[in-house]
C-alpha positions in Angstrom: 35.2 57.0 5.1 37.6 55.7 7.7 41.4 55.9 7.4 41.8 52.5 9.7 42.4 49.1 7.8 39.5 47.2 7.5 41.8 44.5 7.7 45.1 42.8 6.7 45.9 40.3 3.5 48.9 38.0 4.3 50.4 35.5 1.5 53.1 33.6 2.3 54.9 30.6 0.1 57.1 28.5 1.1 59.5 26.4 -0.7 61.0 23.5 -0.2 58.4 22.3 1.9 58.9 18.5 3.7 57.3 16.3 1.4 56.0 14.2 3.9 54.4 17.0 5.9 52.5 18.8 3.0 50.9 15.6 1.7 50.1 14.2 5.2 46.3 14.9 6.1 46.6 15.0 9.7 49.4 17.2 9.7 47.6 20.1 7.0 44.9 19.7 9.6 47.1 20.3 12.8 48.7 23.2 10.6 45.3 24.6 10.3 44.3 24.4 14.1 47.5 25.8 15.7 48.0 29.1 13.3 44.7 29.7 14.5 44.6 29.0 18.2 48.0 29.4 19.1 49.7 31.7 16.3 46.9 33.8 15.5 44.6 33.7 18.5 41.5 33.2 16.3 38.3 31.3 16.7 37.9 28.7 13.9 34.6 28.9 12.7 33.5 25.5 12.1 35.4 22.8 10.5 38.0 23.3 7.6 37.4 22.5 4.2 40.4 20.1 3.2 40.5 18.1 -0.5 43.6 16.9 -2.1 43.8 17.5 -5.8 45.5 14.7 -8.0 46.7 16.2 -11.7 49.8 17.1 -12.2 52.0 19.8 -10.9 48.5 20.6 -8.8 49.0 17.6 -6.9 48.3 17.9 -3.0 45.6 19.4 -0.6 43.7 22.9 -0.9 42.0 23.8 2.1 39.7 27.1 3.5 39.4 27.3 7.2 36.7 30.2 8.1 37.8 32.4 11.2 35.6 34.7 13.0 37.2 37.8 11.0 37.5 36.5 8.2 39.5 33.3 6.7 43.0 31.7 5.8 43.2 29.7 2.5 45.8 27.3 1.3 47.0 25.2 -1.5 49.7 22.7 -1.6 52.2 21.4 -4.3 53.6 17.8 -3.9 55.4 18.1 -6.8 57.3 21.8 -6.5 57.3 21.2 -2.5 55.6 24.5 -1.9 52.8 25.7 0.1 50.6 29.1 -0.6 49.1 30.3 2.4 46.8 33.6 2.5 45.3 34.7 5.9 42.7 37.6 5.4 41.8 39.1 8.9 40.0 41.9 10.1 42.0 41.7 13.5 45.3 42.7 13.8 48.1 40.2 13.5 52.3 40.2 13.6 53.3 38.9 9.4 56.7 37.9 10.8 55.4 35.8 13.4 53.3 34.1 10.8 55.6 33.2 8.4 58.1 32.3 10.5 55.5 29.6 11.8 54.3 28.4 9.0 57.9 28.2 7.3 59.3 25.8 10.8 55.9 24.1 10.7 56.4 22.9 7.1 60.4 22.8 7.7 60.5 24.9 3.8 64.0 26.2 3.2 62.2 29.6 2.2 59.5 31.6 2.6 58.3 34.8 0.9 55.8 37.0 2.3 53.3 39.9 0.7 51.4 42.0 3.6 48.3 43.6 2.0 46.3 46.1 4.2 42.9 46.7 3.0 41.0 50.0 3.5 
């Protein structure tokens, strides 16, 4: 068994997001594109799956974007003004850059990120 990591999993939780941004379908799609193409620099595999759900505190978009090295998922809550983004990649990436980009893109007041090394 190799000591080299299989991949990295970054969980970014955003709080105090701008309502107009987490509720806007086109904006969420733009977030996915820019995150993949410009920040992570990974190839997107197909189009993202993006669905808006509408039950109480769960109202908001959820998405999945397959990438050549794994996947990106997200869940946005309009009521809580929060976004919860998970990035799993077998290619290394700068977790601070991803957290900062994500916080700035949604104009969040606060972010918390946790990184897991998958062996």
